[in-house]
VMD Tcl script that draws the C-alpha trace (Angstrom):
set ca {
  {-5.15 -21.99 21.67}
  {-1.72 -21.06 22.67}
  {0.21 -22.37 20.06}
  {-1.72 -20.91 17.64}
  {-1.22 -17.57 18.68}
  {2.43 -18.35 18.93}
  {1.92 -19.04 15.44}
  {0.06 -15.76 14.55}
  {2.60 -13.52 16.29}
  {6.08 -15.38 13.91}
  {4.08 -14.57 10.69}
  {3.53 -10.95 11.75}
  {6.55 -10.57 12.73}
  {7.97 -12.06 9.37}
  {6.06 -9.64 7.57}
  {7.00 -6.44 9.15}
  {10.36 -6.96 8.02}
  {9.19 -8.12 4.60}
  {7.24 -4.86 4.69}
  {9.74 -2.54 6.12}
  {11.97 -3.80 3.76}
  {9.04 -3.30 0.60}
  {9.34 0.50 2.08}
  {13.03 1.23 2.24}
  {12.99 0.22 -1.26}
  {10.44 2.76 -2.27}
  {12.12 5.06 -0.80}
  {15.38 4.46 -2.37}
  {13.86 4.93 -5.91}
  {11.93 8.46 -5.41}
  {14.90 9.42 -3.83}
  {16.63 8.35 -7.40}
  {13.63 9.94 -8.71}
  {15.09 13.36 -6.64}
  {18.26 13.14 -7.59}
  {17.78 12.46 -11.45}
  {15.17 15.77 -11.13}
  {17.76 17.58 -9.70}
  {21.04 17.30 -11.11}
  {19.61 18.53 -14.10}
  {22.19 17.42 -16.25}
  {24.98 17.60 -12.93}
  {26.46 14.44 -12.28}
  {27.36 15.18 -9.06}
  {23.90 13.98 -8.21}
  {24.03 10.71 -10.06}
  {24.02 7.17 -7.89}
  {23.82 8.99 -4.57}
  {22.11 6.78 -1.75}
  {19.45 7.79 1.04}
  {22.40 7.99 3.31}
  {24.64 10.86 1.25}
  {21.42 12.82 0.65}
  {21.27 12.85 4.46}
  {24.71 13.79 5.30}
  {23.86 16.47 2.46}
  {20.63 17.56 3.82}
  {22.06 17.83 7.25}
  {25.16 19.77 5.95}
  {22.70 22.31 4.20}
  {20.06 22.40 6.85}
  {22.98 23.31 9.87}
  {25.51 25.89 6.80}
  {25.15 28.31 9.52}
  {27.74 26.55 12.09}
  {31.04 24.77 11.62}
  {30.18 20.89 11.12}
  {32.75 17.97 11.93}
  {32.72 14.23 11.18}
  {31.84 13.36 14.73}
  {28.66 15.38 14.27}
  {27.81 13.49 11.13}
  {28.11 10.46 12.92}
  {26.21 10.83 15.87}
  {23.34 11.94 13.28}
  {23.84 9.07 11.23}
  {23.70 6.75 14.07}
  {26.78 5.03 11.82}
  {30.41 4.07 12.99}
  {33.19 6.42 12.38}
  {34.49 3.99 9.52}
  {31.25 4.03 7.47}
  {30.86 7.94 7.45}
  {34.67 7.91 6.55}
  {34.12 6.01 3.44}
  {30.78 7.99 2.73}
  {32.85 11.49 2.86}
  {35.84 10.31 1.20}
  {32.98 9.23 -2.04}
  {31.31 12.45 -1.66}
  {34.75 14.53 -1.86}
  {35.73 12.88 -4.79}
  {32.78 13.58 -6.77}
  {32.54 17.06 -5.68}
  {29.75 16.90 -3.26}
  {31.71 18.33 0.12}
  {34.82 20.03 1.04}
  {36.80 18.96 3.84}
  {38.50 22.56 5.29}
  {40.88 22.72 8.14}
  {39.99 24.50 11.26}
  {42.54 27.57 12.23}
  {42.14 26.50 16.23}
  {42.42 22.72 15.73}
  {44.70 21.35 12.59}
  {43.34 17.84 13.13}
  {39.58 19.12 13.19}
  {38.39 19.11 9.31}
  {35.13 21.00 9.07}
  {33.08 19.66 6.42}
  {31.27 22.13 4.12}
  {29.25 20.97 0.73}
  {30.83 22.15 -2.15}
  {29.42 25.16 -5.19}
  {28.29 22.43 -7.32}
  {25.68 20.93 -4.89}
  {24.69 24.58 -3.51}
  {23.63 25.20 -6.93}
  {20.79 22.65 -7.78}
  {19.95 21.79 -3.56}
  {17.23 23.76 -3.55}
  {15.71 21.51 -6.28}
  {16.22 18.72 -4.24}
  {15.39 19.89 -0.79}
  {11.91 20.42 -2.10}
  {11.62 17.49 -3.54}
  {12.62 15.50 -0.24}
  {10.30 18.15 1.52}
  {7.17 16.59 -1.23}
  {8.70 13.19 -0.57}
  {8.20 14.04 3.19}
  {4.60 14.98 2.62}
  {3.51 11.99 0.17}
  {4.96 9.48 2.36}
  {2.95 11.33 5.68}
  {-0.43 12.14 4.09}
  {-3.38 11.06 5.78}
  {-1.39 10.85 8.99}
  {-2.33 12.75 12.24}
  {0.25 14.33 14.53}
  {-0.43 11.81 17.15}
  {0.09 8.79 14.27}
  {3.28 10.81 13.41}
  {4.19 10.85 17.07}
  {3.75 7.08 17.54}
  {5.28 6.11 14.28}
  {8.57 7.62 14.98}
  {8.19 5.96 18.77}
  {8.10 2.55 17.19}
  {10.87 3.19 14.44}
  {12.93 4.05 17.27}
  {11.97 0.80 19.55}
  {12.95 -1.39 16.67}
  {16.48 0.31 16.08}
  {16.43 -0.03 19.92}
  {15.92 -3.74 19.75}
  {19.09 -3.83 17.37}
  {21.65 -1.75 19.25}
}
mol new
graphics top color blue
foreach p $ca { graphics top sphere $p radius 0.5 }
foreach p [lrange $ca 0 end-1] q [lrange $ca 1 end] { graphics top cylinder $p $q radius 0.2 }
display resetview
């Protein structure tokens, strides 16, 4: 009896990873559709990853304050080198700009470029629709529990 329970638990655990992987691919495809729609012919949006969109959304939502690379590292929960590479690519594409600040020449404030600001409203609307679609039918308690469980899984990897 005990061996059977262990085997059932192993199967459930392996299917969780497969299900999450499938969900990640679905989200990625949805994001690609949002970016294509938001692009409206603007190639700046092409080829961006969901992580890139996370940076864009964070910068847009916090456009009234100074954002630095360290803020993005903390928000995205990634290493300095990862954000640095991401920002370099986004800067080359003309999505973000790094500007020195007066009080410390070592610091660079990160802002969205004008090219992105023109079409970001369309993208943010699409991202909002995606959130609505993904969470349709969930109660507030279920959403709280889902976020708690996702965070617990993240903790398991740290």
